[in-house]
C-alpha positions in Angstrom: -160.0 44.4 54.0 -162.7 45.7 55.8 -162.1 48.6 57.9 -163.6 48.9 61.1 -161.6 51.8 63.1 -164.5 53.7 63.5 -165.3 53.5 67.2 -169.1 53.5 66.7 -169.0 50.7 63.8 -166.7 48.6 66.4 -169.3 49.0 69.3 -172.3 47.9 66.9 -170.2 45.0 65.1 -169.3 43.7 69.5 -172.8 44.4 70.5 -174.3 42.8 67.4 -172.0 39.4 67.5 -172.1 39.2 71.2 -176.4 39.3 71.2 -176.1 36.7 68.6 -173.7 34.4 70.7 -176.2 35.4 74.0 -177.8 31.8 74.4 -181.2 33.3 75.9 -180.9 35.8 73.0 -184.4 35.4 70.6 -182.8 37.0 67.8 -180.7 34.6 66.3 -183.0 31.8 66.6 -186.0 34.4 65.2 -183.2 35.1 62.0 -182.8 31.4 61.4 -186.7 30.7 61.7 -187.5 33.4 59.1 -185.1 31.5 56.8 -186.8 28.5 57.8 -190.1 29.6 57.5 -189.8 30.7 53.5 -187.6 27.9 53.0 -190.3 25.2 53.8 -192.8 27.5 52.6 -191.3 27.4 49.0 -190.6 23.7 49.1 -194.1 23.3 49.8 -194.9 25.5 46.8 -193.0 23.2 44.4 -194.3 19.9 45.6 -198.1 21.0 46.1 -198.7 24.2 44.7 -200.7 27.5 46.7 -202.9 25.3 48.7 -199.8 23.6 51.1 -197.6 26.3 50.6 -200.3 28.5 52.3 -200.7 25.8 55.2 -197.2 25.5 55.7 -196.6 29.1 56.2 -199.5 29.6 58.7 -198.0 26.6 60.4 -194.4 27.8 60.4 -195.4 31.1 61.2 -197.8 30.9 64.1 -195.7 28.1 65.6 -192.6 30.1 65.4 -194.2 33.2 67.6 -195.2 30.6 70.3 -191.9 28.5 70.1 -189.9 31.8 70.6 -192.0 34.1 72.7 -195.0 31.5 74.3 -193.0 30.1 77.1 -191.8 33.6 78.3 -195.1 35.3 77.6 -196.8 32.8 80.0 -193.6 32.8 82.5 -194.5 36.5 82.3 -198.3 36.1 83.5 -196.8 33.8 86.2 -194.5 36.3 87.6 -197.3 38.7 88.0 -199.4 35.9 89.9 -196.6 35.1 92.3 -195.8 38.6 93.0 -199.2 40.0 93.3 -201.4 37.1 94.7 -199.1 34.9 96.5 -196.6 38.0 97.6 -193.7 36.1 96.8 -191.1 39.1 96.8 -188.2 37.3 95.5 -189.5 35.4 92.6 -187.5 37.0 89.9 -184.0 35.7 91.6 -182.4 32.9 89.7 -182.5 29.4 91.4 -179.5 28.2 89.5 -176.4 27.1 91.6 -173.0 25.7 91.8 -169.9 25.7 93.7 -169.5 29.4 93.0 -173.0 31.0 93.1 -176.3 30.5 94.7 -178.6 33.5 94.6 -181.4 32.0 95.4 -179.8 30.9 98.7 -180.3 34.9 99.8 -184.1 35.3 99.3 -186.4 34.9 102.7 -186.0 31.3 104.5 -189.5 30.7 105.1 -190.8 31.3 101.4 -187.5 29.3 99.8 -189.8 26.2 99.2 -192.8 27.8 98.3 -190.9 30.1 95.9 -188.9 27.2 94.2 -192.2 25.2 93.8 -194.0 27.8 92.5 -191.4 28.8 89.9 -191.1 25.2 88.6 -194.9 24.7 88.5 -195.1 28.2 86.5 -192.2 27.3 84.0 -193.9 23.8 83.4 -197.2 25.2 83.0 -195.8 27.5 80.7 -194.3 24.9 78.6 -197.7 22.7 78.5 -199.7 25.8 77.2 -197.0 26.8 74.6 -196.7 23.3 73.5 -200.6 22.4 73.9 -201.3 25.0 71.5 -198.7 24.3 69.1 -198.8 20.5 69.1 -202.8 20.5 69.2 -204.7 23.7 68.2 -202.9 25.3 65.9 -202.6 22.2 63.6 -206.3 21.7 64.0 -207.2 25.7 62.9 -204.8 24.7 60.1 -206.1 21.7 58.7 -209.8 23.6 59.2 -208.7 26.0 56.9 -207.4 23.9 54.4 -210.5 21.8 54.5 -212.4 24.9 53.9 -210.4 26.1 50.7 -210.8 22.4 49.4 -214.6 22.6 49.7 -214.8 25.6 48.0 -212.4 24.6 45.1 -214.2 21.6 44.5 -217.9 23.3 44.5 -216.5 25.5 42.2 -215.1 23.0 39.4 -216.1 19.5 40.1 -214.7 18.1 36.7 -211.0 18.5 37.8 -209.6 16.1 40.0 -206.1 15.9 42.2 -205.3 19.4 40.9 -202.7 20.0 43.9 -200.5 17.0 43.1 -197.2 16.9 45.1 -195.0 17.4 42.1 -191.7 16.6 43.6 -192.8 13.1 45.3 -190.7 10.4 43.5 -192.8 9.0 40.8 -194.5 5.3 41.6 -193.4 2.5 39.7 -195.8 1.7 37.1 -198.7 -0.6 38.4 -197.7 -0.2 41.9 -200.9 0.7 44.1 -201.5 3.8 46.2 -203.6 2.7 48.8 -201.4 0.2 50.9 -199.9 1.6 54.1 -200.4 -1.0 56.4 -197.2 -2.3 56.6 -195.7 1.5 56.9 -197.8 2.7 59.6 -196.3 4.7 62.3 -197.5 3.6 66.1 -196.9 4.9 69.3 -197.7 3.0 72.6 -200.3 4.8 74.4 -187.3 17.1 99.6 -184.1 19.0 99.4 -182.8 16.9 96.6 -186.2 17.7 94.9 -186.1 21.4 95.5 -182.7 21.5 94.0 -183.7 19.7 91.0 -186.9 22.1 90.7 -184.5 24.8 91.0 -181.8 23.8 88.2 -184.8 22.9 86.0 -186.9 26.2 86.4 -183.5 28.0 85.9 -183.0 26.3 82.3 -186.0 26.5 81.2 -186.4 30.3 81.9 -182.7 31.3 80.9 -181.8 29.2 78.3 -182.7 29.5 75.2 -181.8 26.1 74.0 -183.4 24.3 77.1 -186.6 26.2 76.5 -187.0 25.4 72.8 -186.2 21.7 73.5 -188.5 21.4 76.3 -191.5 22.4 73.8 -190.5 20.0 70.9 -191.7 16.7 72.6 -195.3 17.9 72.8 -195.3 19.6 69.7 -194.1 16.5 67.7 -196.6 14.4 69.4 -199.9 16.6 68.9 -198.9 17.1 65.3 -198.4 13.4 64.7 -201.7 12.6 66.7 -203.9 15.0 64.6 -201.8 14.2 61.4 -204.4 13.2 58.4 -202.5 10.8 56.9 -199.5 8.6 57.4 -197.5 10.0 55.1 -198.2 13.5 56.8 -197.5 11.7 60.6 -194.0 10.8 59.4 -193.0 13.7 57.7 -193.9 16.0 60.6 -192.1 13.3 63.0 -189.1 13.4 61.2 -188.9 17.0 60.2 -189.6 18.1 63.6 -186.9 16.0 65.3 -184.4 16.4 62.9 -185.0 20.3 63.4 -183.5 19.9 66.9 -179.9 20.0 65.9 -180.0 22.8 64.0 -182.1 24.9 65.9 -179.9 24.3 68.6 -176.4 23.0 68.0 -175.4 23.3 64.3 -174.3 27.2 64.6 -172.0 26.5 67.6 -170.1 23.5 66.2 -169.6 24.9 63.0 -168.1 27.8 64.6 -166.0 25.5 67.1 -164.8 23.4 63.7 -164.2 27.1 62.1 -161.9 28.2 64.5 -160.2 24.5 65.1 -159.3 24.7 60.9 -158.3 28.5 61.5 -156.4 27.6 64.6 -157.6 30.5 66.3 -159.7 31.4 69.8 -163.3 31.4 70.1 -163.1 34.3 72.3 -166.3 36.3 73.2 -166.4 39.6 71.6 -166.2 41.9 74.8 -163.4 39.8 75.8 -161.7 40.8 72.6 -162.4 44.6 73.4 -161.3 44.4 77.0 -158.2 42.9 76.4 -157.4 44.9 73.7 -157.5 47.9 76.2 -155.8 45.9 78.8 -153.1 45.6 76.7 -153.1 49.3 75.2 -153.2 50.1 79.0 -149.8 48.4 79.7 -148.2 49.1 76.7 -148.7 53.0 77.7 -147.9 52.5 81.4 -144.6 50.9 80.3 -145.2 47.2 81.6 -145.0 45.7 77.9 -143.1 48.4 76.6 -140.5 47.2 73.9 -141.6 44.1 74.3 -141.9 41.5 71.2 -144.8 39.0 70.7 -142.6 36.4 71.9 -142.0 37.9 75.2 -145.6 38.7 75.7 -146.1 35.3 75.6 -143.9 34.6 78.0 -145.4 37.5 80.0 -148.3 35.3 80.0 -147.0 32.1 80.8 -145.0 33.4 83.7 -144.7 30.7 86.6 -146.4 30.5 90.1 -145.0 32.4 93.0 -146.1 29.5 95.1 -147.5 26.1 94.2 -151.2 25.4 94.5 -150.7 22.1 95.4 -149.8 23.6 98.9 -153.2 24.8 99.3 -156.1 22.3 100.4 -159.1 23.0 98.2 -162.6 21.5 98.8 -163.8 18.6 96.8 -165.3 20.5 94.7 -162.5 23.1 94.1 -163.1 25.8 96.0 -161.9 27.4 98.9 -163.2 30.1 101.3 -161.3 33.4 101.9 -160.6 33.1 105.1 -159.3 29.9 104.9 -157.2 30.4 102.0 -155.4 33.2 103.9 -155.1 31.4 106.8 -153.3 28.4 104.7 -151.5 31.3 103.1 -150.0 32.7 105.8 -148.4 29.5 107.1 -147.1 29.1 103.7 -145.5 32.5 103.3 -143.1 33.9 105.4 -142.4 37.1 104.0 -144.5 40.0 105.5 -144.5 41.7 102.2 -144.7 39.1 99.8 -147.9 38.1 102.1 -149.4 41.3 102.1 -149.3 41.4 98.1 -150.9 38.0 98.1 -153.6 38.6 100.7 -154.5 41.8 98.5 -154.6 40.1 95.4 -156.6 37.3 97.1 -159.2 39.8 98.4 -160.1 41.3 95.1 -159.8 38.0 93.3 -162.9 36.9 95.7 -164.7 39.7 94.5 -165.2 37.9 91.0 -168.6 36.2 92.5 -170.9 37.5 94.8 -170.7 35.9 98.5 -171.9 32.2 98.6 -174.4 31.5 101.4 -172.6 34.9 103.1 -169.0 34.0 102.7 -166.1 35.0 100.4 -164.8 32.3 98.2 -162.3 31.4 95.7 -162.1 28.7 92.9 -159.2 26.5 92.0 -158.6 29.1 88.9 -158.8 31.9 90.9 -156.3 30.4 93.5 -154.0 29.8 90.6 -154.1 33.6 89.5 -153.3 34.8 92.7 -150.2 32.7 92.7 -149.2 33.9 89.0 -147.2 36.4 88.0 -148.8 36.2 84.6 -149.9 39.8 83.2 -153.4 38.2 82.6 -154.1 37.2 86.3 -155.2 40.9 87.7 -158.1 40.4 89.5 -159.2 43.8 88.7 -159.1 43.8 85.0 -160.4 40.2 85.3 -163.2 41.5 87.0 -163.7 43.8 84.5 -164.2 41.6 81.7 -166.3 39.0 83.6 -169.0 41.8 84.1 -168.8 42.9 80.3 -168.8 39.3 79.0 -171.9 38.5 81.0 -173.7 41.6 80.9 -173.4 41.8 84.6 -174.9 38.8 85.7 -171.3 37.5 86.9 -171.3 40.2 89.7 -175.1 40.3 90.3 -176.0 38.7 93.6 -179.7 37.8 92.3 -178.6 36.3 89.1 -176.5 32.9 88.2 -174.0 32.1 85.7 -172.3 28.7 85.6 -168.8 28.2 86.5 -168.1 26.6 83.5 -169.3 29.5 81.7 -167.0 31.9 83.9 -164.1 29.9 83.4 -164.6 29.5 79.6 -164.1 33.4 79.6 -161.2 33.3 81.7 -159.7 31.0 79.5 -160.8 32.8 76.5 -158.4 35.5 78.0 -155.4 33.9 77.8 -155.9 32.5 74.6 -156.6 35.7 73.1 -153.8 37.7 74.1 -151.6 34.6 73.3 -152.8 34.8 69.8 -152.3 38.3 69.5 -148.8 37.7 70.9 -148.4 34.8 67.8 -149.6 37.6 65.3 -147.0 39.9 66.3 -144.0 37.9 66.5 -140.7 39.0 66.9 -142.0 42.5 66.4 -141.9 45.2 68.9 -145.5 45.7 70.5 -147.1 48.6 68.8 -150.4 49.8 69.3 -151.0 49.9 65.5 -150.5 45.9 65.7 -152.8 45.4 69.0 -155.7 47.6 66.8 -154.6 45.2 63.8 -155.1 42.0 65.9 -158.7 43.1 67.2 -159.7 44.1 63.8 -158.9 41.0 62.4 -160.2 38.7 65.6 -163.6 40.7 65.4 -164.3 40.1 61.8 -163.3 36.7 62.0 -165.8 36.2 64.7 -168.6 37.8 63.0 -168.2 35.8 60.0 -167.8 32.6 61.7 -170.7 33.6 63.7 -172.7 34.4 60.0 -171.5 31.1 58.7 -173.0 29.3 61.4 -176.3 30.6 61.4 -176.3 30.2 57.4 -175.3 26.1 57.9 -178.4 26.5 60.6 -180.8 27.7 58.3 -179.7 25.7 55.1 -180.3 22.6 57.0 -184.0 23.8 58.0 -185.0 25.4 55.1 -183.7 23.2 52.5 -182.3 20.2 53.7 -184.6 18.4 55.9 -187.6 19.2 53.5 -185.8 17.3 50.6 -184.9 14.7 52.7 -188.1 14.4 54.3 -190.1 14.5 51.0 -187.5 12.2 49.8 -188.0 9.2 52.4 -191.7 10.2 52.7 -192.1 8.9 48.8 -190.1 6.4 49.3 -192.1 5.2 51.6 -195.6 5.8 51.0 -195.6 6.7 47.3 -197.0 9.6 45.3 -199.5 11.4 46.8 -201.6 14.7 46.0 -201.6 17.3 48.7 -205.5 17.2 48.6 -205.4 13.4 49.2 -203.3 13.6 51.9 -205.2 17.0 53.4 -209.1 14.7 53.2 -207.2 12.2 55.1 -207.8 9.1 52.5 -206.9 5.8 53.6 -206.1 7.1 56.8 -204.5 4.5 59.4 -204.4 4.7 62.6 -201.2 6.4 64.2 
């Protein structure tokens, strides 16, 4: 088994996996894109020689730069305009909101609507500029370069015809004519709620890599198809770019989910694993779980409630203001000592998120943890895990992270600690066994992340190009790349 006892190595592994799991990070997509560009360039070389390979490399590499950084770059320019020209001082505050967080509420009320509209206009302009470049400018430049290369080639050797054949197209049946495309043409037809919608859309386009990448795909596909030189090329663009969306944005996560299901292991964030590991060791050292077996630790996680949560009247969205909770709690708990302990725990639990519109608030799950005797319901511990696993966003009043995301982290804590307890089983808990569980979990998490990314890269670099070429041959027959590049027999697309 690979050893990761060295603390520096462990920290590097944890930070690396955490970054790869971050939906706002560019690195994981960049790594996949590098494989994609290499694979598609190679497939093009096999099919159409150096001429097609060069065109494909230019297209993939240039598009990757604008796909990954174009929206962000244009968005950053918009921020500068908003701050310097329009004097919108809170332009960097997140506009996402849900039942637990609403950072945008705290900005200057006189500038709120103006800022929301500007942020939406800024991000939409960024998307349009990036997609316009990828869908309309890059193809024209790329095709012009290929046309110039073809012209020079033909002038240098007029006796050779169709030098760059698309080698791997399925051979045409004998006697079948090349130039009939009509039946296979691709044709295309030519207030407060609004503010909230604009805020939600702006947040996702600014902070979620998946939303940002998907937002550029529609314009990119339309532009590439419109600028295609041949119906076969139009078909390949559309098939390739649309089918790529899954492998760019969802394939990695789907495979990781499946692998964890098969292995019956928790899909916990690496920072959750590290903080839970520290917490278990602290409890072992202070005697809280000393002399317990793994099975007894599991029981300690599943301890019951001091008060039934059903006795608390929550809002319809599953939240309750802290003051209202304490009012109801006082009516339920008559013992002064018990009430004091629960009151203190509730106040600490409400600090797991910033004030919501000026008031402390609790979620349904947090109310359950207040009443719970579980060893994982400690609010100080939960606050530390949330802060680490979200890179500080969960506690930052200017940043937004969804309730769903934070409750997933809370669930991961119980899932991981329960898994550790299961690994230890009937044995007495020791620091060595806790360390062993952490090492195993981190290595597995890293391996599953790598497997997911390899799966995505395989789909983009090998699977999609092969299927795309196969279908194109079946529909349009064998065509040389020069014929496609010259636009012979081009139909309206």
